[in-house]
C-alpha positions in Angstrom: -48.3 52.3 130.5 -44.7 52.1 131.7 -42.7 54.3 129.5 -39.3 52.9 128.6 -38.0 56.3 127.4 -35.8 58.0 130.0 -35.9 61.2 128.1 -38.7 63.8 127.8 -39.1 64.3 131.6 -35.9 66.1 132.7 -35.4 69.7 133.7 -33.8 70.3 130.4 -30.4 72.0 130.4 -28.9 71.7 133.8 -26.9 74.9 133.2 -30.1 77.0 133.1 -32.6 77.9 135.8 -35.5 76.3 134.0 -35.1 72.7 135.2 -38.9 72.3 135.4 -39.6 73.9 132.1 -40.1 72.1 128.8 -42.4 69.3 127.8 -44.4 68.0 130.7 -44.9 64.5 129.3 -43.5 62.5 126.5 -47.1 62.1 125.4 -50.6 62.9 126.5 -50.3 66.4 128.1 -50.8 67.5 131.7 -53.6 65.7 133.4 -56.6 67.8 134.4 -56.5 69.0 138.0 -60.0 67.8 138.8 -59.0 64.3 137.6 -56.0 64.3 140.0 -58.2 65.4 142.9 -60.9 62.9 142.2 -58.7 60.0 143.3 -56.7 61.9 146.0 -56.4 61.1 149.7 -54.7 63.4 152.2 -53.1 61.3 155.0 -51.3 61.9 158.2 -48.7 59.2 159.0 -47.5 58.6 162.5 -43.8 58.2 163.1 -41.9 56.1 165.7 -39.8 59.1 166.7 -39.3 62.7 165.8 -37.6 63.2 162.4 -37.0 66.5 160.6 -38.9 68.0 163.5 -42.0 65.9 162.7 -43.9 63.3 164.7 -46.5 62.9 161.9 -46.0 63.2 158.1 -48.8 64.8 156.1 -48.9 63.9 152.4 -51.3 63.4 149.5 -51.6 60.4 147.2 -53.6 60.0 144.0 -54.1 57.4 141.3 -53.6 57.4 137.5 -53.6 54.9 134.7 -50.1 53.7 135.5 -50.4 53.5 139.3 -50.2 55.7 142.4 -48.4 58.9 142.8 -47.5 61.1 145.8 -47.6 64.8 146.3 -45.9 65.6 149.6 -43.8 68.8 149.6 -43.0 69.9 153.1 -45.4 72.5 154.3 -42.9 75.4 154.4 -42.2 75.0 150.6 -43.6 77.5 148.2 -45.7 76.7 145.2 -42.9 76.8 142.7 -40.9 74.2 144.6 -44.0 72.2 145.3 -44.7 72.0 141.6 -41.7 69.7 141.2 -43.2 67.3 143.7 -46.5 67.3 141.9 -44.7 66.6 138.6 -43.0 63.6 140.2 -46.4 62.3 141.5 -48.0 62.7 138.1 -45.1 60.9 136.4 -45.6 57.9 138.7 -49.4 57.9 138.3 -49.5 58.4 134.5 -46.2 57.1 133.1 -45.0 54.5 135.7 -41.4 53.6 136.4 -38.5 53.7 134.0 -36.9 50.4 133.0 -34.6 48.9 135.7 -31.0 47.9 135.2 -30.8 46.0 138.6 -33.1 43.8 140.5 -32.2 45.0 144.0 -31.2 48.3 145.7 -29.0 48.3 148.8 -30.2 50.7 151.5 -28.8 52.5 154.5 -30.5 52.7 157.9 -31.5 56.2 159.0 -30.9 57.2 162.6 -32.8 60.3 163.7 -31.3 62.6 166.3 -32.1 60.2 169.2 -30.0 59.6 172.4 -27.1 57.2 171.9 -28.8 54.5 174.0 -31.7 54.4 171.5 -29.6 53.9 168.4 -29.5 50.1 168.5 -33.3 49.9 168.6 -33.6 52.2 165.6 -31.1 50.1 163.6 -32.9 46.9 164.4 -35.7 48.2 162.1 -33.3 47.8 159.2 -32.4 44.1 159.0 -29.2 43.4 157.2 -28.3 47.1 156.6 -24.5 47.6 156.7 -24.6 51.4 156.4 -26.2 53.9 158.7 -27.0 57.6 158.0 -27.0 59.4 161.3 -28.6 62.8 161.7 -26.4 65.4 163.4 -26.5 69.2 164.1 -30.0 68.9 165.6 -31.1 72.2 167.2 -30.8 72.0 171.0 -28.2 69.3 170.9 -24.4 69.4 171.2 -21.5 68.0 169.3 -21.0 65.5 172.1 -24.5 64.2 171.4 -23.5 63.7 167.8 -20.3 62.0 168.6 -22.0 59.6 171.0 -24.8 58.8 168.5 -22.4 58.0 165.7 -20.2 55.9 168.0 -23.3 53.9 169.0 -24.1 53.3 165.3 -20.6 52.2 164.6 -21.1 49.4 167.2 -23.8 47.9 165.0 -23.0 48.6 161.3 -19.9 48.6 159.1 -20.2 52.2 157.7 -21.6 55.5 159.0 -22.4 58.6 157.1 -23.8 61.8 158.8 -26.3 64.4 157.6 -26.2 67.9 159.0 -28.9 69.4 156.6 -26.7 72.5 156.1 -26.9 73.5 159.8 -23.1 73.9 160.5 -20.9 76.9 159.8 -17.7 76.1 158.0 -15.7 76.2 161.2 -18.3 74.0 163.0 -18.3 71.5 160.2 -14.5 71.2 160.2 -14.4 70.7 163.9 -17.4 68.3 164.0 -16.0 66.1 161.3 -12.7 65.9 163.1 -14.4 65.0 166.4 -16.8 62.4 164.9 -13.9 60.6 163.1 -14.1 57.9 160.4 -17.1 58.5 158.1 -18.2 57.2 154.7 -19.1 60.8 154.0 -20.6 64.0 155.5 -23.8 65.1 153.8 -24.6 68.8 153.4 -22.5 70.0 156.3 -23.1 73.6 155.4 -25.9 75.5 153.5 -24.1 77.0 150.5 -22.1 75.6 147.7 -19.2 77.9 148.5 -19.2 76.6 152.1 -19.2 73.0 151.0 -16.2 73.7 148.8 -14.3 75.3 151.7 -15.1 72.4 154.0 -14.1 69.9 151.3 -10.7 71.5 151.0 -10.1 71.3 154.7 -11.2 67.7 155.6 -10.3 64.2 154.5 -13.9 62.9 154.7 -15.8 62.9 151.4 -18.5 65.6 151.2 -22.0 64.8 149.8 -24.4 67.5 148.4 -28.1 67.2 149.0 -29.9 70.5 149.4 -27.3 72.2 147.2 -28.5 69.9 144.4 -32.3 69.5 144.9 -33.0 73.1 145.9 -30.7 74.7 143.3 -31.7 76.2 140.0 -28.5 74.8 138.7 -27.8 71.5 140.4 -24.6 71.0 138.6 -23.0 74.1 140.2 -21.6 71.9 143.0 -19.6 70.0 140.4 -18.2 73.2 138.8 -17.3 74.5 142.2 -15.6 71.2 143.2 -17.8 71.3 146.3 -18.8 67.6 146.6 -17.6 64.1 146.1 -21.1 62.5 146.1 -24.5 63.6 144.9 -27.6 62.8 146.9 -30.7 62.9 144.6 -34.4 62.6 145.5 -37.2 61.8 143.2 -39.9 64.2 144.4 -37.9 67.4 144.5 -36.1 66.4 141.3 -39.5 66.3 139.5 -39.7 62.5 138.9 -37.9 59.3 138.4 -36.7 60.1 134.9 -35.3 63.5 136.0 -33.5 61.7 138.8 -32.0 59.2 136.5 -31.0 61.9 134.0 -29.3 63.9 136.6 -27.5 60.9 138.0 -26.2 60.3 134.5 -25.1 64.0 134.0 -23.6 64.9 137.4 -20.4 62.9 137.0 -20.2 62.0 140.7 -21.2 58.8 142.6 -24.9 59.0 143.3 -27.0 58.1 146.3 -30.8 58.0 145.8 -32.7 59.0 148.9 -36.3 59.6 150.0 -37.9 62.8 151.1 -39.7 61.2 154.0 -42.2 59.6 151.5 -45.0 57.2 152.1 -44.8 53.8 150.6 -46.1 55.3 147.3 -43.1 57.7 147.1 -40.7 55.0 148.2 -41.9 52.8 145.3 -40.8 55.7 143.0 -37.5 56.1 144.8 -36.7 52.4 144.6 -37.7 52.4 140.9 -35.4 55.3 140.2 -32.5 53.7 142.0 -33.1 50.5 140.1 -32.8 52.5 136.9 -29.6 54.5 137.7 -26.5 53.1 136.1 -23.4 52.6 138.2 -25.0 52.8 141.6 -22.3 51.8 144.1 -23.4 53.1 147.5 -26.3 52.2 149.7 -29.4 54.4 149.1 -31.5 56.3 151.7 -34.7 54.5 150.8 -35.4 52.7 154.0 -37.2 55.6 155.7 -40.4 53.7 155.7 -39.1 52.2 158.9 -39.5 55.6 160.5 -43.3 55.3 160.2 -45.6 53.5 162.7 -48.3 53.2 160.0 -48.5 53.8 156.2 -50.9 53.8 153.3 -49.9 50.3 152.2 -47.5 47.5 153.1 -44.0 48.9 153.5 -40.8 47.9 151.7 -39.1 45.4 154.0 -35.3 45.1 153.5 -34.0 41.6 153.0 -30.2 41.4 153.7 -30.2 45.2 153.6 -31.7 45.4 150.1 -35.1 46.4 148.6 -36.7 44.9 145.6 -38.6 47.2 143.3 -42.4 47.0 143.5 -45.1 49.0 141.8 -48.6 49.8 143.0 -51.0 49.7 140.1 -54.0 52.0 140.1 -56.4 49.2 141.0 -54.1 47.8 143.7 -56.0 46.9 146.8 -52.7 47.4 148.7 -53.1 51.2 148.6 -56.2 52.1 150.5 -55.6 54.6 153.3 -57.4 53.5 156.5 -59.7 56.0 158.1 -57.3 56.4 161.0 -54.8 57.8 158.6 -57.0 60.4 156.9 -56.1 64.0 157.7 -58.7 66.3 159.3 -61.1 68.0 156.9 -59.3 71.4 157.1 -56.0 69.8 156.3 -57.6 68.0 153.4 -58.8 71.3 152.0 -55.4 72.9 152.5 -53.7 70.2 150.5 -56.2 70.2 147.7 -55.8 74.0 147.4 -52.1 73.5 147.4 -52.2 70.9 144.6 -54.3 73.3 142.5 -51.7 76.0 142.9 -48.8 73.6 142.0 -50.8 72.4 139.0 -51.2 76.0 137.9 -47.4 76.4 138.0 -47.0 73.3 135.8 -49.6 74.7 133.4 -47.6 78.0 133.1 -44.4 76.1 132.6 -46.0 73.9 129.9 -47.2 77.0 128.1 
């Protein structure tokens, strides 16, 4: 069931706002919603420390003929945005991964907005990683906290990149980047493409775009605006592995494939996409499984800072959520209703 064709799954013309339009599958049509729900589990995964404001990650997984897929858009996302995440899960479950061009994927460690004296313990969960992505601009914290956290990471790894998730103003970003010092890059320092472009003109550190790509109707606008040096792409919000590979081919910038705080099922899709991207030169943000205290299956353990692609077939006994991970009944109902709405969006787009 693994489809070797990289086409037929993309958002179409990146210059238009209909990225998720067009043919839903290269063959076979959109799976019936009842079939998706029949194999679905809603789980709540505990985390070692708070990340993205969460101590637990709710998500849904389901099985298809090609393996397991994940549907885990963050709860604040609307149905139109959630539909892309469902499309990615369906692709994994019904088409499987695209053909790889490499056997391993280098990953970065991910450091939440923890105190500086906790950074070394976080990095110890990423054996062999030479690069760390450090979260900065956390509400309630100061620039001094960010500087200390980055300095603590530099004591352990060779390279540090920071991620502000668009929370700085232009002036704050320029000042913060100067204060933090040497960086591989600063990811999404400000919210808008125009702000990214302004910061990029004023600093020597490379600028990476994340939200300005994955949440944009035209993800290539950052290129036209000369707003970024690096593109961060994520399988779920991009609508699937093949869409991610296609965008990586089209964007004309160095690419970093990252996760969206996925379970091991979503990480499998992320690693598969990274293994299929041509010219991948930087460590990818696919080690976030280390943030979880428990998961729906055995996690991807880095060896010398690298992950090997692995796929979970539909009959895999490795993916069986333990009772302790199942979400409460009311949350299960909420996610099932959400999947129905996202599925309806895909039906409309297919029509």
